[in-house]
KEBA-646357 format. One record per residue (C-alpha): z, y, x; residue number from 0; residue in one letter. Coordinates in steps of 0.02 Angstrom, whole numbers, plus 50000, padded with zeros to 5 digits. Layout:
N
+-------+-------+-------+------+------+
:    zz :    yy :    xx : resi : resn :
+-------+-------+-------+------+------+
:     Z :     Y :     X :  NUM :    A :
...
+-------+-------+-------+------+------+
//
This chain:
50
+-------+-------+-------+------+------+
:    zz :    yy :    xx : resi : resn :
+-------+-------+-------+------+------+
: 50717 : 49443 : 48794 :    0 :    X :
: 50567 : 49486 : 48897 :    1 :    X :
: 50587 : 49628 : 49021 :    2 :    X :
: 50439 : 49702 : 49116 :    3 :    X :
: 50509 : 49709 : 49300 :    4 :    X :
: 50376 : 49842 : 49353 :    5 :    X :
: 50421 : 49962 : 49216 :    6 :    X :
: 50611 : 49950 : 49264 :    7 :    X :
: 50570 : 49967 : 49442 :    8 :    X :
: 50471 : 50126 : 49405 :    9 :    X :
: 50595 : 50204 : 49291 :   10 :    X :
: 50736 : 50176 : 49416 :   11 :    X :
: 50620 : 50243 : 49560 :   12 :    X :
: 50584 : 50398 : 49473 :   13 :    X :
: 50770 : 50431 : 49423 :   14 :    X :
: 50811 : 50419 : 49610 :   15 :    X :
: 50684 : 50538 : 49656 :   16 :    X :
: 50581 : 50417 : 49773 :   17 :    X :
: 50404 : 50396 : 49797 :   18 :    X :
: 50321 : 50225 : 49802 :   19 :    X :
: 50295 : 50245 : 49993 :   20 :    X :
: 50495 : 50282 : 50000 :   21 :    X :
: 50538 : 50128 : 49892 :   22 :    X :
: 50414 : 50018 : 49982 :   23 :    X :
: 50487 : 50062 : 50153 :   24 :    X :
: 50667 : 50040 : 50090 :   25 :    X :
: 50621 : 49869 : 50009 :   26 :    X :
: 50518 : 49816 : 50150 :   27 :    X :
: 50360 : 49773 : 50045 :   28 :    X :
: 50191 : 49853 : 50044 :   29 :    X :
: 50144 : 50009 : 49937 :   30 :    X :
: 50005 : 49906 : 49866 :   31 :    X :
: 50125 : 49774 : 49810 :   32 :    X :
: 50244 : 49894 : 49736 :   33 :    X :
: 50106 : 49984 : 49650 :   34 :    X :
: 50047 : 49821 : 49569 :   35 :    X :
: 50214 : 49779 : 49509 :   36 :    X :
: 50229 : 49953 : 49426 :   37 :    X :
: 50062 : 49931 : 49339 :   38 :    X :
: 50113 : 49770 : 49266 :   39 :    X :
: 49987 : 49673 : 49368 :   40 :    X :
: 50108 : 49555 : 49449 :   41 :    X :
: 50265 : 49497 : 49360 :   42 :    X :
: 50341 : 49482 : 49185 :   43 :    X :
: 50512 : 49410 : 49188 :   44 :    X :
: 50593 : 49308 : 49042 :   45 :    X :
: 50781 : 49332 : 49037 :   46 :    X :
: 50872 : 49207 : 48932 :   47 :    X :
: 51022 : 49272 : 48829 :   48 :    X :
: 51160 : 49141 : 48854 :   49 :    X :
+-------+-------+-------+------+------+
//
């Protein structure tokens, strides 16, 4: 199964009513990096079913 990490982060952030700035600060990452993740410009993660 392939999971897009950025999409999952964005979905959860919105559910929690957080801005990118809020989540970046809470996560100790830059807003720019978080934005790149959410726009699918950084990471796609493959999760292997066991």
